[in-house]
C-alpha positions in Angstrom: 0.0 0.0 0.0 1.8 3.1 -1.3 0.0 6.2 -0.1 -3.4 4.6 -0.7 -2.4 2.8 -3.9 -2.3 -1.0 -3.7 0.7 -1.9 -5.9 0.8 -5.5 -7.0 4.0 -7.3 -6.0 4.6 -8.8 -9.5 6.9 -8.6 -12.4 5.8 -8.5 -16.1 5.5 -12.3 -16.5 3.3 -12.5 -13.4 1.2 -9.5 -14.6 0.6 -11.4 -17.9 -0.4 -14.5 -16.1 -2.9 -12.5 -14.1 -4.3 -11.1 -17.4 -4.7 -14.7 -18.6 -6.5 -15.6 -15.4 -8.9 -12.6 -15.9 -9.7 -13.7 -19.5 -10.4 -17.2 -18.4 -12.7 -16.0 -15.7 -14.7 -14.0 -18.3 -16.1 -11.5 -15.7 -15.1 -7.8 -15.9 -11.8 -6.8 -14.5 -10.0 -3.4 -14.4 -6.2 -3.0 -14.6 -4.5 0.2 -13.6 -0.9 1.2 -14.4 0.0 3.7 -11.6 2.8 6.2 -12.4 4.0 9.0 -10.1 1.2 11.5 -11.0 -1.4 8.8 -10.4 -0.1 8.0 -6.9 0.0 11.6 -5.9 -3.5 12.1 -7.4 -4.8 9.1 -5.3 -3.2 10.6 -2.2 -5.0 13.9 -2.8 -8.3 12.7 -4.3 -10.3 10.2 -2.2 -12.7 9.4 -5.0 -9.8 8.5 -7.3 -8.1 6.5 -4.5 -11.3 4.5 -3.9 -11.5 3.7 -7.7 -7.9 2.5 -7.8 -8.3 0.5 -4.7 -11.2 -1.3 -6.3 -9.1 -2.3 -9.4 -8.2 -6.0 -9.9 -4.5 -5.3 -10.5 -2.4 -2.1 -10.1 1.1 -2.1 -11.5 4.0 0.2 -10.7 4.4 2.2 -13.9 7.8 4.0 -13.5 11.2 3.4 -12.1 10.7 6.3 -9.7 7.7 4.5 -8.3 9.6 1.3 -7.9 12.6 3.1 -6.2 10.4 5.0 -3.8 8.4 1.9 -2.9 11.6 0.2 -2.0 12.7 3.1 0.1 9.5 2.6 2.1 10.3 -1.1 2.4 7.5 -2.2 0.0 8.4 -5.4 -2.0 7.6 -4.1 -5.5 9.3 -6.5 -8.0 9.8 -4.3 -11.0 8.4 -1.6 -13.2 5.4 -2.8 -15.3 4.7 0.2 -17.6 1.5 0.7 -19.6 3.4 0.8 -23.0 5.3 -2.4 -22.3 2.3 -4.1 -20.8 0.1 -3.3 -23.9 2.8 -4.7 -26.3 3.2 -7.9 -24.2 -0.5 -8.4 -23.9 -0.9 -8.1 -27.6 1.8 -10.7 -28.2 0.0 -12.9 -25.7 -3.4 -12.2 -27.4 -2.0 -13.2 -30.9 -0.6 -16.4 -29.4 -3.8 -17.4 -27.5 -6.4 -16.0 -29.8 -7.6 -13.1 -27.6 -9.5 -10.3 -29.3 -8.7 -6.7 -28.5 -10.4 -3.3 -28.9 -8.6 0.0 -29.0 -10.4 3.1 -27.7 -8.9 6.6 -27.4 -6.7 9.4 -28.8 -7.4 11.6 -31.8 -9.5 10.3 -34.7 -7.4 8.0 -36.8 -4.8 7.2 -34.1 -6.4 4.0 -32.8 -6.6 2.7 -36.3 -2.9 3.5 -36.9 -2.0 1.8 -33.6 -4.0 -1.2 -34.6 -2.2 -1.5 -37.9 1.2 -1.2 -36.1 0.3 -3.9 -33.6 -0.9 -6.3 -36.4 2.3 -5.7 -38.4 4.2 -6.9 -35.3 1.8 -9.7 -34.4 0.0 -10.8 -37.6 -2.2 -13.3 -35.7 -3.6 -10.5 -33.5 -7.4 -10.1 -33.7 -8.4 -6.4 -33.4 -12.2 -6.4 -33.3 -12.7 -2.7 -33.2 -11.2 0.8 -32.8 -12.7 4.2 -31.8 -11.2 7.6 -31.1 -11.5 9.2 -27.7 -13.2 12.5 -28.8 -16.8 11.3 -28.5 -19.5 13.4 -26.9 -21.8 12.5 -24.0 -24.6 11.9 -26.5 -22.3 9.5 -28.5 -21.0 7.6 -25.5 -23.9 5.0 -25.3 -23.2 4.1 -28.9 -19.5 3.7 -28.2 -20.3 1.4 -25.3 -22.7 -0.6 -27.4 -20.1 -1.0 -30.2 -17.5 -2.4 -27.7 -20.0 -4.7 -26.0 -21.2 -6.1 -29.4 -17.5 -6.6 -30.5 -17.0 -8.8 -27.4 -13.2 -8.2 -27.0 -11.2 -10.1 -24.4 -9.1 -7.0 -23.7 -10.0 -3.4 -24.0 -7.3 -0.7 -24.1 -8.7 2.7 -23.1 -6.5 5.7 -23.9 -8.5 8.7 -22.5 -5.9 9.9 -20.0 -5.9 9.5 -16.2 -8.2 9.8 -14.3 -10.8 10.0 -17.0 -10.0 6.6 -18.5 -10.3 4.8 -15.1 -13.5 6.5 -14.3 -14.9 5.6 -17.7 -14.0 2.0 -17.3 -15.5 1.8 -13.8 -18.7 3.5 -15.0 -19.2 1.1 -17.9 -17.7 -2.2 -16.7 -21.1 -4.0 -16.2 -22.4 -2.8 -19.6 -19.2 -3.7 -21.4 -18.6 -7.1 -19.8 -15.0 -7.1 -21.1 -12.7 -9.5 -19.1 -9.8 -7.1 -19.1 -10.1 -3.3 -19.4 -6.9 -1.3 -18.9 -6.3 2.5 -19.0 -3.3 3.1 -21.3 -2.9 6.9 -21.4 -0.9 8.0 -24.4 0.2 4.5 -25.4 -1.9 4.5 -28.6 0.0 7.6 -29.8 3.3 5.8 -29.2 2.1 2.7 -31.0 0.8 4.8 -33.9 4.2 6.6 -34.2 2.7 9.9 -33.2 4.8 10.1 -30.1 8.3 8.7 -29.4 9.6 6.8 -26.4 12.9 7.8 -24.8 16.0 6.1 -26.0 16.7 2.7 -24.3 19.5 4.0 -22.1 17.2 6.8 -20.7 14.5 4.2 -20.0 17.1 2.0 -18.2 18.3 5.0 -16.2 14.8 6.0 -15.2 14.9 9.2 -17.2 12.0 8.7 -19.5 10.1 11.4 -17.7 12.9 13.9 -18.5 12.8 12.9 -22.2 9.0 13.4 -22.4 9.3 16.8 -20.6 12.0 18.0 -23.1 9.8 17.0 -26.0 6.6 18.3 -24.4 7.2 21.3 -22.1 3.5 21.5 -21.6 3.9 18.5 -19.3 5.8 20.5 -16.7 2.8 20.9 -14.3 2.5 17.1 -14.2 6.2 16.7 -13.5 5.7 18.5 -10.1 4.3 15.1 -8.9 7.9 13.6 -9.0 9.5 15.9 -6.3 6.2 15.8 -4.4 6.3 12.0 -4.2 10.0 12.0 -3.3 9.2 14.4 -0.4 6.2 12.3 0.7 8.4 9.1 0.5 11.4 10.6 2.5 9.0 12.1 5.1 7.3 8.7 5.6 10.6 6.9 5.8 11.8 9.3 8.5 8.6 9.1 10.3 8.8 5.3 10.5 12.3 5.5 11.8 
């Protein structure tokens, strides 16, 4: 339990095994990848914290989160990021015959992301795509389309916390075994956004790369020093 967020003590392989279990169970499940802004948001927003605590699996999305969890003595195995988890789930889906649906981003992006995924995994079944710029009046039709497509896995890229709230609100109507909020992952898969070089990812500097490319993200980045301070204060308090 990291400031109200229940991080799963799992690595990527265990996370994928959990996804398999959810698909086999057939009942609706929600997966949350929790990065630094998400943990700070859950600390400040009781409604969002309750939503995350009700998820079926919450992974540590970010090396900073893993490092600070270890400072607190929490046995978090490794980083399980949204981008990597989506790619690995799609590989799994192609191998096991799972169907996926992509929802989110600007018009055309989900389709581009789907083509990219299928080019990597030719056996992957994408049963539908839809952009994330639908109105409240159009929302019931979007939900109906997804439910009728009957995907095993639904990727929702509406940005946190909107995507998690959207999933929770429509879980019963959708009846999708695995629904996961993926933030800007569809843009990355579609080639609209680039990930940091491998060495920056290994060094835990992906946040810096994204900030340099998108200075508008600066307000979100204040969550990092905030979480560091919260972590150090809690560690000192325990001592």
